[in-house]
N, C-alpha and C positions, 0 to 999 in steps of 0.2 A: 728712537726719536718719539717724543710724545705727540698726542693729538693736536695740541695747540700749535706746536712747531709745524706739523704737517699742514694744518689749516693755513698758517701764515705763508708757507711755500706754495701751496695750491693757489692762494689769492695772488701772490706775486707772479707766478707763472701764467695765470689766467689773464692778468692785466697786461703782461708782455705780449701774449698771444693776441689779445684784442687790439692792441696798438699796431701790431704787424698787419692784421687783417684790415684795420682801418686805413693804413697807408696803402695797402694793395688795392682796396676799393677806390681810393683817391686817385691812384695811378690810372686805373681803368677809366674812371670818369673824366679826369682832367688832362692827364699827361699823354694819353693815347692819341689825341687829336692833333694831326698835323694838317693845317689848312694852308695850302700853297698860296691862296689868295691873300692871306695875312702876311706873307713873307715877300718882301719886295724883290729880292734877287736870289741867285743860286747860293751865294755865301750864307745868307740867312737860313735858307732851307737846309744846307749842309750842317750848319751849326745846330739847328733845331733837331735834325736827325741824330747827330752825335749825342746831344743831351738826352734824347729819348732812349738811345741805345745804352747810355750810361745808367739811366734810371732802371732799365730792364735788368741790367747786371746786378744792381743793388737789390732789386726785388728778388732776383735769383738767389742771392745770398740769404735774404730774409726767409726764403722758402726752406732752405737748409736749417736755419735757426728755428723756424716754426716747427719743423719735424722734430728737432731736439726738445722743444718745449712740450709737444704732444707726447713724446716718449716719457719725459719726466712726469707729466700728469698721469699717464698710465701706471708708472711705477708707484706713484702715491697711492693709487687705487689698489694695486696688487700687493702693496706692503714692502716693495723692494727699494723704495726711494731712499737715497742716502748711502747706498752700498756700492762700493767700487766694483765695476764690472771686471776689472783685471785681477785684483788680489782678494776681493771679497770683504775687505776691511770697511769699517764705517768711514764715510767722508766727513771731514770736520764741518761743524755748523758754520764756522766762519767762511769756509770755502763755498758752502752752499748758499750762504747769504750773498756772496759776491757773484756766483754763477750757479743759480739753482738748477740750470739745465745740464750741469756737468754729470758725467758718468764715471769719472776717474778721481781717485784721491790725489792729493798734490804730489805724492811720491811717484805714483804710476804715470801721472801726466808729465812730470819732469823727465822720467825715463823715456816716455814716448817722444818727447821733444828732442832729447839727446840722440835717440836713434834716427829721427828724421833729419837732424842736423848732420849726422854722420853720412847719410845717403845723398846729401846735396852738395 
């Protein structure tokens, strides 16, 4: 992979990371506050608590995604970006453009999904 492609992926990953961090900060600043005085009855309070819980679950998933992005950025720095962790082959540019945080080539990912499907 050439330097121009690596720079493009680094920019893309950095933008994704920044967006996740921005959303997390917004959650902390805006969505964390449950003011019982603003909620006229128990149903509104319960509904608000449910929405808050749902938001936290979404942010939990984003944390996992953020970890994958950070790992991909480290791989760009150490020169291993774009190499499948399973078979060692190069991950196609098209796949990286769709999911730059991926660690598996399409063939290994399909194998992984087949194995997961067999266990469920």
